[in-house]
C-alpha positions as CSV (number, residue, x, y, z in Angstrom):
1,M,-206.8,-104.2,100.6
2,N,-205.7,-107.1,102.6
3,E,-204.7,-109.4,100.0
4,V,-200.9,-110.8,99.8
5,F,-198.7,-110.6,96.9
6,A,-195.4,-111.9,98.0
7,R,-194.2,-115.2,99.7
8,R,-195.6,-115.2,103.3
9,D,-192.2,-116.9,104.6
10,V,-190.5,-113.3,104.1
11,I,-192.7,-111.9,107.2
12,E,-193.6,-113.1,110.3
13,P,-197.4,-113.9,110.6
14,A,-196.9,-112.1,113.9
15,T,-195.1,-108.9,112.5
16,L,-197.4,-108.7,109.5
17,R,-200.6,-108.4,111.7
18,R,-199.2,-105.6,113.9
19,L,-197.6,-103.8,110.7
20,C,-201.6,-103.8,109.1
21,Q,-202.9,-102.1,111.9
22,P,-203.9,-98.0,110.9
23,S,-204.2,-95.5,112.9
24,D,-206.7,-92.4,113.3
25,A,-203.7,-90.4,115.1
26,M,-200.7,-91.0,112.1
27,G,-203.4,-90.8,109.5
28,L,-204.9,-87.2,110.8
29,A,-200.8,-86.2,111.5
30,Q,-200.3,-86.9,107.4
31,T,-203.2,-85.3,106.1
32,T,-203.4,-82.2,108.3
33,T,-199.5,-81.8,107.4
34,H,-200.3,-81.8,103.5
35,V,-203.4,-80.0,103.9
36,G,-201.7,-77.3,106.0
37,M,-199.4,-77.0,103.5
38,L,-201.5,-76.5,101.0
39,V,-203.2,-73.9,102.9
40,I,-200.2,-71.7,103.6
41,T,-199.1,-72.2,100.3
42,G,-202.2,-70.7,99.1
43,T,-202.6,-67.6,101.5
44,L,-199.2,-67.3,100.3
45,L,-199.7,-67.4,96.8
46,W,-203.1,-65.2,96.8
47,S,-201.2,-62.4,98.7
48,S,-198.1,-62.3,96.1
49,L,-199.7,-62.1,93.3
50,G,-198.2,-59.8,91.0
51,T,-194.5,-60.1,92.5
52,L,-192.1,-62.2,91.0
53,W,-192.2,-64.0,94.7
54,A,-195.6,-65.7,93.1
55,V,-194.2,-68.2,90.9
56,P,-191.9,-70.3,93.3
57,I,-194.8,-70.1,95.3
58,F,-197.2,-71.1,92.5
59,M,-194.9,-74.1,91.6
60,A,-194.6,-75.4,95.4
61,H,-198.5,-75.2,95.6
62,G,-199.0,-76.9,92.2
63,V,-196.3,-79.7,93.9
64,L,-198.5,-79.8,96.8
65,L,-201.9,-80.1,95.2
66,N,-200.6,-83.3,92.7
67,F,-199.0,-85.4,95.6
68,L,-202.6,-85.6,97.2
69,Y,-202.6,-88.3,94.8
70,A,-200.2,-90.1,97.3
71,G,-202.7,-89.9,100.3
72,Q,-205.8,-90.5,97.9
73,H,-203.9,-93.8,96.8
74,E,-203.6,-94.6,100.6
75,L,-207.1,-93.7,101.4
76,S,-208.6,-96.3,98.4
77,H,-206.6,-99.1,100.2
78,W,-208.2,-97.7,103.5
79,T,-205.1,-97.8,105.1
80,V,-204.7,-93.8,106.5
81,F,-207.4,-94.2,109.5
82,R,-208.7,-96.7,111.5
83,T,-211.8,-95.1,111.4
84,R,-213.3,-96.6,107.8
85,W,-215.3,-93.3,107.4
86,L,-212.6,-90.9,107.4
87,N,-210.9,-92.8,104.9
88,E,-214.3,-92.7,102.6
89,W,-214.7,-88.9,102.4
90,V,-211.4,-87.6,102.7
91,G,-210.5,-90.2,99.6
92,R,-214.0,-88.5,97.9
93,V,-212.8,-84.8,98.6
94,F,-209.2,-85.5,97.2
95,G,-210.4,-87.2,93.9
96,F,-212.8,-84.6,93.2
97,I,-210.0,-82.0,93.5
98,L,-207.9,-84.1,91.5
99,F,-210.1,-85.0,88.9
100,Y,-210.2,-88.9,89.7
101,P,-213.5,-90.5,91.1
102,R,-212.8,-92.3,94.5
103,T,-214.7,-95.4,93.1
104,F,-213.2,-95.6,89.3
105,D,-209.8,-95.1,91.2
106,Q,-210.3,-97.9,93.9
107,V,-211.5,-100.5,91.4
108,Q,-208.7,-99.2,88.5
109,H,-206.1,-100.0,91.7
110,M,-207.2,-103.4,92.9
111,A,-206.8,-104.7,89.0
112,H,-203.2,-103.0,89.1
113,H,-202.5,-105.0,92.7
114,R,-203.9,-108.1,91.3
115,F,-202.5,-108.4,87.9
116,T,-199.6,-105.6,87.8
117,S,-197.6,-105.7,84.9
118,N,-200.3,-108.0,83.1
119,W,-200.6,-105.9,79.9
120,T,-204.7,-107.5,79.4
121,E,-205.8,-107.2,83.0
122,D,-203.5,-104.6,84.9
123,G,-205.5,-101.4,85.3
124,E,-202.6,-99.1,85.2
125,L,-201.5,-100.2,81.6
126,A,-204.5,-99.6,79.3
127,R,-202.3,-97.4,76.9
128,P,-200.3,-98.0,74.2
129,R,-196.4,-98.8,74.5
130,Y,-194.6,-95.3,75.4
131,T,-192.6,-93.8,72.1
132,R,-190.2,-91.3,73.4
133,S,-192.7,-89.0,72.2
134,S,-195.6,-90.3,73.9
135,Y,-193.3,-90.8,77.0
136,L,-192.6,-87.0,77.3
137,L,-196.1,-86.0,76.8
138,W,-197.0,-88.2,79.2
139,M,-194.7,-86.8,81.5
140,T,-195.5,-83.1,80.9
141,G,-199.1,-84.0,82.1
142,L,-200.5,-82.9,79.1
143,S,-202.1,-86.2,77.9
144,Y,-202.6,-87.4,81.4
145,W,-205.1,-84.4,82.1
146,Y,-206.7,-85.4,78.6
147,T,-207.1,-88.8,79.3
148,R,-208.8,-87.8,83.0
149,W,-210.9,-85.3,82.1
150,L,-211.9,-87.1,78.9
151,R,-213.2,-90.4,80.8
152,I,-214.9,-88.3,83.3
153,A,-216.7,-86.8,80.1
154,R,-217.1,-90.4,78.6
155,F,-218.9,-92.0,81.8
156,C,-221.2,-89.2,82.5
157,A,-222.2,-89.8,78.8
158,G,-222.9,-93.4,79.9
159,V,-219.9,-95.2,77.9
160,V,-217.6,-97.6,80.1
161,T,-215.1,-98.8,77.8
162,E,-212.3,-100.2,80.3
163,P,-212.0,-103.7,80.8
164,Y,-211.1,-104.1,84.4
165,L,-213.7,-102.2,85.1
166,P,-216.4,-104.9,86.0
167,L,-220.2,-104.6,84.6
168,K,-221.8,-104.5,87.9
169,R,-219.7,-101.2,89.1
170,H,-220.8,-99.8,85.7
171,A,-224.0,-97.7,86.9
172,E,-222.0,-96.6,90.1
173,I,-219.1,-95.3,88.5
174,I,-221.3,-93.5,85.7
175,R,-223.4,-91.8,88.8
176,E,-219.8,-90.8,90.6
177,A,-218.9,-89.0,87.5
178,R,-222.0,-87.1,87.0
179,W,-221.7,-85.9,90.8
180,H,-218.1,-85.0,89.9
181,A,-219.3,-83.0,86.8
182,A,-222.0,-81.4,88.5
183,G,-219.5,-79.9,91.0
184,Y,-216.9,-78.9,88.8
185,A,-220.0,-76.8,86.8
186,L,-221.3,-75.6,90.0
187,I,-217.8,-74.3,90.6
188,V,-217.5,-72.9,87.1
189,A,-220.8,-71.0,87.5
190,V,-220.3,-69.0,90.5
191,S,-216.6,-68.3,89.5
192,V,-218.5,-66.8,86.5
193,V,-220.9,-64.7,88.7
194,A,-218.4,-64.1,91.1
195,H,-216.0,-62.7,88.5
196,S,-213.7,-64.7,90.6
197,V,-210.4,-66.6,89.1
198,A,-209.6,-67.6,92.6
199,A,-210.7,-71.6,91.6
200,L,-208.2,-71.1,88.4
201,L,-205.0,-69.6,90.1
202,L,-205.1,-71.1,93.7
203,W,-206.7,-74.9,92.2
204,V,-206.4,-75.9,88.6
205,A,-203.3,-74.0,87.0
206,P,-200.8,-74.7,89.5
207,M,-202.1,-78.3,89.3
208,I,-202.1,-78.5,85.6
209,T,-198.6,-76.6,85.8
210,M,-196.7,-78.5,87.6
211,K,-198.1,-82.4,87.0
212,F,-194.3,-83.3,85.8
213,V,-193.4,-83.3,89.1
214,H,-195.9,-86.0,90.3
215,Q,-195.3,-87.8,87.2
216,L,-191.5,-88.5,88.4
217,Q,-193.0,-90.7,91.0
218,N,-195.6,-92.2,88.6
219,T,-193.5,-93.5,85.5
220,I,-190.4,-94.9,88.5
221,E,-192.8,-97.4,89.9
222,H,-193.1,-100.3,86.9
223,L,-192.0,-99.1,84.0
224,G,-189.0,-100.9,82.5
225,L,-188.9,-104.1,84.8
226,P,-190.4,-107.7,84.1
227,H,-194.0,-108.2,83.0
228,E,-194.3,-111.3,85.4
229,P,-196.3,-112.4,88.6
230,N,-193.8,-111.5,91.0
231,V,-193.9,-107.9,92.5
232,L,-190.8,-108.0,94.4
233,R,-189.3,-108.0,90.5
234,N,-192.0,-106.0,88.8
235,T,-192.0,-102.8,91.4
236,R,-189.5,-100.7,91.8
237,S,-188.9,-98.5,95.1
238,T,-187.1,-94.9,95.4
239,R,-184.3,-93.9,96.6
240,T,-184.5,-90.2,97.9
241,N,-185.1,-87.7,100.5
242,A,-187.1,-87.3,104.2
243,V,-189.3,-84.4,102.2
244,M,-190.2,-86.6,98.7
245,R,-191.0,-89.6,101.2
246,W,-193.3,-87.5,103.4
247,L,-194.8,-85.6,100.5
248,S,-195.6,-89.0,98.6
249,W,-196.9,-90.5,102.2
250,Q,-193.9,-93.2,102.4
251,M,-194.9,-94.6,98.3
252,Q,-191.1,-94.9,97.6
253,Y,-191.4,-98.0,99.6
254,H,-193.4,-99.5,96.8
255,T,-192.1,-102.9,96.4
256,A,-193.4,-103.4,99.9
257,H,-196.3,-101.7,99.3
258,H,-197.2,-104.5,96.5
259,A,-196.4,-107.4,98.0
260,F,-198.3,-106.2,101.6
261,P,-200.9,-103.4,100.2
262,G,-202.5,-103.8,103.5
263,V,-199.9,-102.0,106.1
264,P,-200.1,-98.8,106.0
265,F,-198.0,-95.6,104.6
266,H,-196.9,-94.8,108.0
267,K,-195.4,-98.2,108.6
268,L,-194.1,-99.2,105.2
269,Q,-190.3,-98.5,105.9
270,E,-190.5,-100.9,108.5
271,L,-192.2,-103.2,106.4
272,H,-189.2,-102.8,104.1
273,D,-186.7,-103.1,106.7
274,T,-188.2,-106.4,107.6
275,I,-188.7,-108.0,104.1
276,F,-185.8,-106.5,102.6
277,T,-182.8,-104.8,104.6
278,A,-183.1,-107.8,107.5
279,R,-182.6,-110.3,105.3
280,G,-179.9,-108.8,103.3
281,E,-181.8,-108.0,100.2
282,S,-183.0,-105.0,98.2
283,P,-185.9,-104.6,95.8
284,P,-185.4,-102.9,92.2
285,S,-184.4,-99.4,93.4
286,M,-183.5,-95.8,91.6
287,T,-183.4,-92.2,92.0
288,Y,-185.5,-90.4,90.5
289,L,-183.0,-88.5,88.3
290,G,-181.1,-91.6,87.5
291,F,-184.6,-93.4,86.8
292,Q,-185.0,-90.8,84.1
293,L,-181.7,-90.7,82.5
294,A,-182.2,-94.0,81.9
295,V,-185.7,-94.0,80.0
296,L,-184.3,-91.1,78.0
297,R,-181.3,-93.8,76.8
298,A,-183.7,-96.6,76.2
299,F,-185.6,-94.5,74.2
300,A,-182.6,-93.2,72.1
301,G,-182.4,-93.7,68.7
302,G,-186.3,-93.8,67.7
303,K,-186.6,-97.1,70.4
304,G,-190.0,-97.2,72.1
305,E,-191.1,-99.6,75.0
306,A,-192.2,-102.4,72.7
307,D,-188.7,-102.6,71.6
308,Y,-187.4,-104.0,74.6
309,P,-188.8,-107.9,76.2
310,D,-191.2,-108.2,78.5
311,D,-189.3,-111.0,80.5
312,R,-186.1,-108.8,81.9
313,A,-185.9,-105.3,83.3
314,W,-184.7,-102.9,80.8
315,I,-184.3,-99.6,82.6
316,V,-181.8,-100.4,85.8
317,D,-179.1,-98.7,87.5
318,K,-176.0,-97.7,85.0
319,P,-173.5,-100.1,86.0
């Protein structure tokens, strides 16, 4: 996605062209380190089953699995690898693991970028406004996984109701969901025949259980900011450490990413410094913990998302 969603005068055209160049080497480094850590934690988890060590390893493994979506997100933008087919097929593998088909994700995410924070057209806002209960349920991952699995089942049945999915893409999205379902059914069948719980213990269970950690990133990016067509105001960046930035494929520089989504993940810090730091400005930003505490304060006393106006920020750093 090479569209621009911020004022072009915040960056020199030559600088933007340079930053928009993906790299097979950088993409391979990020992908192999993330997948490599999954291989390590998976091996350790399997060998430590039945011991107390299995608990923290199970948790780390589940977090790594969930944050594969950071990679899928970038792969959907075609910005991880310079070689396009690598973006396509690594993205499809990640999407299969995450129960999040790649083609659907791409179409939904394109709508999210083009209509960020627009209640009727943003692909990520096709939900009722949060109450405290629904927000906490989403944070646990329970409603997240329910909606993901239900959507695949609905697509397999040929039912597509999402308004942001154009009619011309319906057949492709339905076919993709059916291939996913066939793959999952094959894994279940092999597991039953082999009397194996490997897929459950090394994939599904840790991913479901640890979803709440990934929800920290999912919820902080836009919630509580103005619903206006200005990505420098409706998108939040995250102040965190280098480990979390690696785990999220640098998506904490989220305002910069929404301004210029064609810039690869490994150039986002430089983009952020160029359009914000060098100009003496900063985007909306919070820490993960500060954001969650602010959400709970905002939802206290029975209040919900519908009780706040759309034209101003209502989740900000505590003064």
